[in-house]
PATITOR-258404 format. One line per field, with one value per residue (C-alpha): residue number from 1; x, z, y; residue in one letter. Coordinates in steps of 0.001 Angstrom, whole numbers, plus 500000, padded with zeros to 6 digits. Each point is the difference from the previous one (the first is absolute). Example, Ala and Ser with C-alpha at 12.3 -4.5 7.8 and 13.67 -1.06 7.14 Angstrom:
2
n <- c(1|2);
px <- c(512300|501370);
pz <- c(507800|499340);
py <- c(495500|503440);
res <- c(A|S);
% end
This chain:
460
n <- c(1|2|3|4|5|6|7|8|9|10|11|12|13|14|15|16|17|18|19|20|21|22|23|24|25|26|27|28|29|30|31|32|33|34|35|36|37|38|39|40|41|42|43|44|45|46|47|48|49|50|51|52|53|54|55|56|57|58|59|60|61|62|63|64|65|66|67|68|69|70|71|72|73|74|75|76|77|78|79|80|81|82|83|84|85|86|87|88|89|90|91|92|93|94|95|96|97|98|99|100|101|102|103|104|105|106|107|108|109|110|111|112|113|114|115|116|117|118|119|120|121|122|123|124|125|126|127|128|129|130|131|132|133|134|135|136|137|138|139|140|141|142|143|144|145|146|147|148|149|150|151|152|153|154|155|156|157|158|159|160|161|162|163|164|165|166|167|168|169|170|171|172|173|174|175|176|177|178|179|180|181|182|183|184|185|186|187|188|189|190|191|192|193|194|195|196|197|198|199|200|201|202|203|204|205|206|207|208|209|210|211|212|213|214|215|216|217|218|219|220|221|222|223|224|225|226|227|228|229|230|231|232|233|234|235|236|237|238|239|240|241|242|243|244|245|246|247|248|249|250|251|252|253|254|255|256|257|258|259|260|261|262|263|264|265|266|267|268|269|270|271|272|273|274|275|276|277|278|279|280|281|282|283|284|285|286|287|288|289|290|291|292|293|294|295|296|297|298|299|300|301|302|303|304|305|306|307|308|309|310|311|312|313|314|315|316|317|318|319|320|321|322|323|324|325|326|327|328|329|330|331|332|333|334|335|336|337|338|339|340|341|342|343|344|345|346|347|348|349|350|351|352|353|354|355|356|357|358|359|360|361|362|363|364|365|366|367|368|369|370|371|372|373|374|375|376|377|378|379|380|381|382|383|384|385|386|387|388|389|390|391|392|393|394|395|396|397|398|399|400|401|402|403|404|405|406|407|408|409|410|411|412|413|414|415|416|417|418|419|420|421|422|423|424|425|426|427|428|429|430|431|432|433|434|435|436|437|438|439|440|441|442|443|444|445|446|447|448|449|450|451|452|453|454|455|456|457|458|459|460);
px <- c(970004|496338|499207|502106|497765|496945|500576|501111|495964|498750|501931|498806|496327|500332|501659|497426|497073|501532|500419|495819|499283|502016|498399|496549|500702|501064|497187|498042|501553|499640|495833|500406|502110|497173|497340|498325|499468|497317|501651|503398|498206|499067|503447|501502|497389|500976|504054|499256|497714|502854|503214|498942|503860|501157|502509|498093|497056|500421|500445|496443|498128|501209|498997|496664|499490|500258|497291|497679|500495|499089|497238|498711|500557|501235|499540|501918|502395|500894|500509|502778|501856|499934|501746|502328|500606|500314|502528|503390|501590|498016|502571|498648|497274|499868|499160|497117|498560|499781|498185|497394|499353|499475|497601|498098|499247|499059|497354|498555|499367|503046|501093|502400|501247|500782|501590|502461|500874|500301|501780|502344|500647|500759|502873|501482|500315|500070|501232|497660|498157|496465|501127|496918|497389|500444|499805|497075|498088|501008|498121|496879|499922|500421|497101|497533|501427|498416|503449|500075|503041|501803|498465|501101|503239|500802|498509|502520|502849|498896|499951|503569|500969|497551|497768|497634|495980|498925|501308|498352|496818|500528|500264|496752|498063|501357|498856|496881|499782|500821|497661|503210|498345|501658|503513|498513|498907|503414|501718|497105|500729|503805|499486|497480|503114|502803|498275|497248|498301|501988|498257|500854|498664|496468|500066|500613|497458|497230|500937|499745|496439|498862|500703|498162|497089|499604|500540|497452|502499|498739|501104|503523|499687|499307|502981|503021|501604|496656|500133|503762|499527|500709|497740|502950|500249|499230|498215|497592|496975|500369|500359|497080|497976|501102|499044|496469|499190|501102|497866|497124|500254|500268|496981|501511|498118|500756|503685|500090|498712|502316|503207|498054|499472|501706|501206|499294|499842|497018|500675|499887|496761|498651|500912|498573|496683|500074|500544|497025|497976|500424|499500|496291|501474|498379|500146|503782|500579|497741|502309|503132|498668|499072|503202|501890|497438|501958|503399|502544|500314|497787|499228|499542|497755|497938|499199|499165|497779|497951|499985|498416|497390|499349|499381|497959|496964|497911|499234|499368|503588|501371|498454|501647|503410|500018|499340|502437|502354|499285|500429|503087|502059|498746|502853|500514|499921|497022|497718|498408|499185|498847|497499|499198|499105|498036|497983|499322|498883|497918|498463|499097|498853|497628|501523|500128|500492|503386|500876|499810|502144|502628|500396|500128|503059|501065|500349|501720|502737|500224|499493|500623|498423|497555|498726|499937|497483|498069|499820|498702|497164|499306|499754|497379|497958|500427|498489|497258|498986|499856|497481|502667|498751|501732|503613|499039|499406|503321|502187|498464|501005|503560|500132|499144|502328|503017|499240|497808|500699|500162|499171|496935|499017|496866|498542|500842|498333|497057|499838|500311|497288|497897|500538|499066|497119|498378|500586|497769|503229|498897|502109|503392|498921|499277|503930|501082|498264|500216|503683|500346|498103|501964|503671|498972|497801|500931|499595|497120|498903|499542|496541|499187|500360|498054|497378|500454|499887|496935|498103|501215|498496|496790|499835|500401);
pz <- c(253606|500810|498037|497001|500073|500358|497062|497900|500696|499231|496668|499247|500467|498079|497176|500085|499834|497372|498174|500664|498802|496903|499190|500589|497714|497534|499744|500085|497062|498366|500353|498551|496671|499587|500304|503144|501076|502643|502112|499406|501654|502973|500308|499810|502874|501779|499689|501100|503200|500785|499320|501035|500363|496640|498154|497152|500688|496898|497698|501095|499971|496441|499259|501888|498415|496311|501084|501324|497089|497739|501913|499388|503925|498991|503467|501834|497126|500042|504034|499661|496899|501520|503312|497871|497994|502904|501638|498874|501359|497399|497226|497825|497404|500137|496213|500770|503121|498352|496891|502672|501720|496638|499007|503129|499905|496454|500583|503170|497512|501374|496437|500983|502378|497861|497667|501662|501415|496646|498699|502805|498959|496682|501163|502636|497992|495913|499533|502268|498115|500690|498596|497830|502502|501455|496792|499173|503319|499304|496891|501937|501926|497682|497717|503344|500233|496571|498529|497394|497755|503353|500360|496707|500229|503009|498819|496718|502435|502056|496207|499624|502800|500035|497923|502707|498566|503185|498447|496710|501858|501708|496410|498811|502574|499584|496242|500848|502483|496998|497444|497936|499543|496916|502139|502895|497577|498639|503413|500429|497227|500869|503118|498912|497229|502431|503344|499199|503378|501892|503331|499084|496063|501782|502020|496943|497954|503131|499857|496294|500091|502590|497721|497288|502158|500767|496594|498615|497672|500913|496765|500439|503215|498060|497926|501682|502097|499899|502496|500755|503914|501415|502595|502345|499712|502992|497465|498533|501629|499211|496158|500000|501660|497040|497908|501279|499947|496831|498683|501930|498356|496448|500530|500361|503548|500153|498969|502704|502547|498783|500712|503263|501442|503114|500675|503903|499981|500126|496578|498316|501274|499393|496088|500503|501207|497049|497464|502284|499017|496071|499538|501793|502956|502751|502857|499672|499476|503348|502125|498774|500269|503685|500987|497759|501380|503486|498276|501385|496368|499712|496294|500122|502942|498962|496285|501702|502046|496871|498448|502656|500125|496336|500392|502870|499028|502442|498647|503515|500757|497266|500660|503400|498837|497257|501962|502512|497206|498767|503487|501003|496696|498657|497457|498829|496547|499920|501871|496790|498986|503767|499274|496860|501783|502670|497829|498250|503318|500780|496859|500374|503360|498732|501660|496860|501804|501314|496635|498247|502657|500096|496237|499646|502215|497890|496762|501642|501461|496622|499397|497051|496647|500581|503640|498727|497348|502548|502383|497303|499140|503871|501161|497095|501194|503797|498882|498238|502941|501758|497908|499372|496536|498078|501735|498813|496649|499959|501283|497216|497343|501642|499837|496358|499255|501635|498726|496633|500402|503200|501943|501765|496629|499234|503531|499730|496564|501814|502997|497949|497584|502960|501694|496812|499648|503538|499111|496644|497913|497407|497192|502098|501725|496678|498755|503567|499816|496309|500359|502791|497834|496877|501901|502768|498448|502410|502926|503058|499284|496379|500399|502691|497134|497669|502536|500753|496400|499561|502870|498470|496975|501553|502311|496459);
py <- c(581959|499689|502913|498868|497043|501846|502310|497238|497955|503539|500346|496396|500808|503165|497977|497423|502935|501534|496399|499471|503522|499428|496351|501934|502658|497895|497955|503328|501321|496376|500413|503365|499158|497219|502784|498268|504011|498825|497399|502163|502837|497782|498578|503830|501089|497201|500418|503589|498874|497337|502220|503848|500813|497930|501590|499274|501367|502573|497248|498678|503299|500321|496899|500863|503210|498528|497136|502895|501755|497397|499201|503759|500342|503692|501223|497355|499760|503788|500034|497287|501569|503196|499240|498203|502629|502415|497737|501181|496665|498121|499873|496929|499969|504164|499840|497760|501503|503501|498337|497991|503083|502059|497278|500008|503638|499768|497206|502155|502973|501896|500822|503275|498013|496899|502175|501598|496433|498848|502960|499477|496314|500802|502964|497918|496592|500584|496714|497926|496943|501408|503556|499402|499143|503340|501686|497957|501003|503657|499623|498426|503124|502192|498845|499759|503669|500799|500573|497488|501219|499706|496812|498564|501534|497894|496467|500398|501001|496675|498065|500906|498213|497162|498283|499111|499217|502089|503120|499233|499650|503238|501458|498429|501564|503121|500230|498938|502684|502605|498290|498803|496428|499075|500043|498337|496951|499757|499394|497445|498264|500192|498564|497303|499043|500429|498655|497732|498490|502646|501352|503433|499213|498631|503674|502209|498053|500654|503584|500772|497719|501980|503054|498612|498807|503723|501227|497222|498732|496114|498962|500895|497772|496954|500585|501121|497221|497839|497283|500444|500015|496443|498647|499924|503909|502133|502137|497178|501184|503279|499052|497794|502946|502152|497798|499350|503378|500293|497011|501901|503340|498383|498195|496419|499437|495969|500620|502255|497774|497362|502338|501677|496135|499116|503743|500907|503816|502652|501475|496465|499267|503344|499237|496265|501591|502103|497470|498192|502658|500571|496112|500284|497869|502309|497922|499484|503635|501247|497423|501456|503724|499419|499223|502752|502195|500041|500814|502392|501147|502936|499664|495875|500702|503064|498257|496591|501696|501715|496558|498025|502941|499883|496111|500033|497766|502067|503525|501426|498594|501190|503673|500223|498739|502345|502837|499174|499420|503471|501285|498358|500518|503543|500507|496329|499129|497948|502865|500752|496015|499939|502676|498420|496756|501433|502206|496497|498214|502665|499789|496221|500767|502705|502634|502199|503521|498305|498222|503269|502040|497129|499471|503657|500259|497280|502064|502690|497996|497962|496337|497623|500281|497050|501214|503736|498937|498107|502852|502409|497474|499159|503757|500280|497054|500804|503750|498103|497715|503010|501941|502577|499869|502878|498864|496439|501239|502301|496662|497807|502532|500661|496097|500050|502750|498663|496342|499798|496324|499124|497367|501474|501725|498329|500408|503843|500149|498527|502413|503094|498164|499330|503628|501832|497648|500724|503950|498903|501412|496989|501056|500271|496741|498141|501192|498659|496321|499705|500929|497145|497190|500406|500456|497055|497890|496769|502520|499428|503206|500051|497996|502601|502886|498285|500389|503221|501046|498077|501552|503886|498988|499023|503426|501861);
res <- c(M|K|I|L|I|L|L|F|I|I|L|L|V|F|A|G|L|I|A|D|Q|S|S|D|L|K|F|I|I|G|L|Y|Q|D|N|N|F|R|L|A|K|N|E|L|L|K|F|K|N|N|Y|P|E|S|S|F|T|A|D|V|N|F|L|L|A|N|I|Y|L|R|A|R|Q|Y|K|A|A|E|K|L|Y|Q|E|L|Y|D|D|P|T|V|D|I|N|R|P|D|I|L|L|G|L|A|Q|T|K|Y|F|Q|Q|D|L|N|G|A|A|L|L|F|N|T|F|I|S|A|Y|P|S|H|G|Q|H|W|N|A|L|Y|F|L|G|R|I|A|V|E|Q|G|Q|Y|D|S|G|S|Y|Y|Y|L|Q|A|L|E|K|N|K|D|P|Q|I|R|V|A|Q|L|E|L|Y|L|K|T|G|N|Y|S|E|A|R|S|I|M|E|M|L|L|R|A|N|P|G|N|T|L|T|D|Q|A|L|I|I|I|H|N|Y|N|L|K|T|G|N|F|E|E|I|L|L|L|G|Y|D|S|V|N|L|E|S|P|Y|Y|D|D|Y|K|L|I|L|G|I|T|R|Y|E|L|G|N|Y|Q|L|A|L|T|D|L|A|G|L|K|S|V|R|A|D|Y|Y|K|A|L|C|Y|L|E|L|N|E|T|V|K|A|V|E|L|F|K|E|T|S|N|A|E|N|I|E|I|S|S|N|S|F|F|Y|L|A|R|L|S|A|E|P|E|R|A|I|T|L|L|T|E|F|I|N|T|Y|P|G|H|I|F|Q|A|A|A|Y|Y|Q|L|G|F|N|Y|F|Q|N|G|N|F|S|E|A|K|K|N|L|N|R|A|L|E|L|G|I|D|A|D|S|Y|Q|K|A|V|Y|L|I|A|E|A|D|H|Q|L|N|N|T|E|Q|A|Y|N|G|Y|N|K|Y|L|E|L|Y|P|Q|G|E|F|A|D|E|A|L|F|K|L|G|L|H|L|Y|E|K|S|N|Y|P|E|A|F|I|K|F|E|Q|L|I|E|D|Y|P|Q|S|A|K|A|G|M|S|S|F|Y|I|G|E|M|F|F|D|L);
% end
């Protein structure tokens, strides 16, 4: 009798435990369905700790794996999905477990392992509601492996089963990869019409306009989907950054600053600094460049370092920074500009041999047209200051051959005339001085040219 009573008590306690577990699990499921994943995860972990031998363990692990997958904690998700998939006693949610496991492998770049599982899912569950999702991921895997035709095929197969916008976004990316902008644009227009304000539509707009930034198609950014991203969108800051960069590239610096205002990112600060630089607000530009010069992004940090060196108000400090830049970033796109600026600073400091050496290096590397013209002239001037008479003469002639109406043409003509005058080659000197007076009557050197012409007549 006592044994029967004891068994009855044990059964009552067990039933109570099951009831408690069921109640707790229902509460957790409610949190999960309300997308309160952070709290649901905490409750699931607490449940596992409180009921280590629960008959609901598989359900708990499944929900927890889904939460980890959503939170991009792929290793943790993979471990739970794999345990569930390998356990033959788990017969609930097996298609979803397999699909989740395949996704964790995909996101951890185990593309072949993921493809095997997605294909297994398609074969085992041909009528499953997520069949399209497996096809979609197979398309992404194919594209990442450079198999663009296969990727396109899988996307089309997925679209036959479901018109989910993320498939369209993937198609758009594929078209951009293969340089088919017109097809990508058509998909973008369709998404804007069919799903305005949708997060995936906003994502697609960011993708296509990042492509437009890279290809320099700035006007398109101000046409396609202009101002369609709402303030509440997770892509709003990305869109404003793209607009700000676009305005900068088009020379609308004040509008660019308006778009970039309030954005808290290194790239936004970098473009704000560039805008301030163009607007001659050097102090603001320097303050921002100081911050962005420490960025993890090597392009932004090195560019910022260059601008700080170029903008330094102290010539010696500028020379030190530019030299450091050249040595630290040997293959940088600003190398030529750095050599030019270094040569210019040396010239200003009166170190004409170093000026000439660095300016010649800038010409070898290739600089912009305006700097190239100045460098050619400054090299001739450096030779003049170093008393390299013949080299200076040849340098001034080279300048006039390249730029007969150039910014320093009057100076070059005067120096050539002076060189010829000092060699007593009066006829040739007269030609240079007279040309200067006729072509540049407002030049500061016109008066001196008249003086030397008078001196030549007096000597004759």
